[in-house]
C-alpha positions in Angstrom: 4.9 -11.7 54.8 3.1 -14.5 53.0 0.9 -16.6 55.4 0.4 -20.2 54.3 -1.5 -23.1 56.1 0.9 -25.9 57.1 -0.5 -28.3 54.2 0.3 -25.6 51.4 3.6 -24.9 53.1 4.7 -28.5 52.9 3.4 -28.9 49.4 5.4 -25.7 48.5 8.7 -26.8 49.9 8.3 -30.5 49.1 8.7 -31.5 52.7 6.3 -33.2 55.5 7.4 -31.1 58.6 5.2 -31.6 61.5 3.2 -28.8 63.0 5.6 -28.8 66.2 8.4 -27.4 64.0 6.3 -24.1 63.3 4.4 -21.4 65.3 0.8 -21.8 64.2 -1.6 -18.7 64.6 -4.6 -19.6 67.1 -6.7 -17.1 64.7 -8.1 -18.1 61.6 -6.7 -16.2 58.6 -6.6 -16.5 54.9 -4.0 -19.1 53.2 -2.7 -17.2 50.3 -2.1 -20.5 48.5 -5.3 -22.4 48.7 -7.4 -19.5 49.6 -9.2 -21.2 52.7 -9.6 -19.7 56.0 -7.6 -21.7 58.4 -4.7 -21.4 60.8 -1.5 -20.4 59.3 2.2 -20.6 59.9 3.5 -17.6 61.9 7.0 -18.6 61.9 9.5 -21.5 62.4 10.6 -22.6 66.2 14.3 -21.6 66.5 14.8 -24.2 69.0 13.2 -27.2 67.4 16.3 -28.9 66.6 17.7 -28.6 70.2 14.6 -30.1 71.3 15.2 -33.0 69.3 18.5 -33.6 70.7 17.7 -33.2 74.3 17.5 -37.1 74.9 20.8 -37.4 73.4 22.4 -34.6 75.6 20.5 -35.8 78.7 22.7 -38.6 79.8 25.8 -36.4 79.4 24.2 -33.8 81.7 23.6 -36.5 84.4 27.2 -37.8 84.1 28.4 -34.2 84.5 26.3 -33.4 87.6 27.5 -36.7 89.1 31.4 -36.0 88.5 31.0 -32.5 89.7 29.4 -33.8 92.8 32.1 -36.4 93.3 35.0 -33.9 92.6 33.6 -31.2 94.8 32.5 -33.5 97.9 36.0 -33.4 99.8 35.6 -29.7 99.5 32.2 -29.5 100.6 33.2 -31.8 103.5 36.2 -29.5 104.5 33.9 -26.3 104.2 31.0 -27.9 106.6 33.8 -29.0 109.1 35.3 -25.5 109.1 32.0 -23.7 109.6 31.1 -26.1 112.4 34.4 -25.4 114.3 34.0 -21.7 113.8 30.5 -21.9 115.3 31.9 -23.6 118.4 34.4 -20.9 119.2 
């Protein structure tokens, strides 16, 4: 597999991707494009785009949790009352 540093990879692809989009090696290695010994890209992060949308999804998660709690509230009250009655008997 070819190993490129982030600068060379952005130059090859014509993009300006941030380093957080890729998993970058901790050890120094030879970049095959520029020939410098630097940290190289190992692979692209799979959940990069999901991380970008987590702030959009967050309000919907909160609303779901609140609605689920409100809908299940009568059942939970019924269950608690039933358990208390069973303990008294």
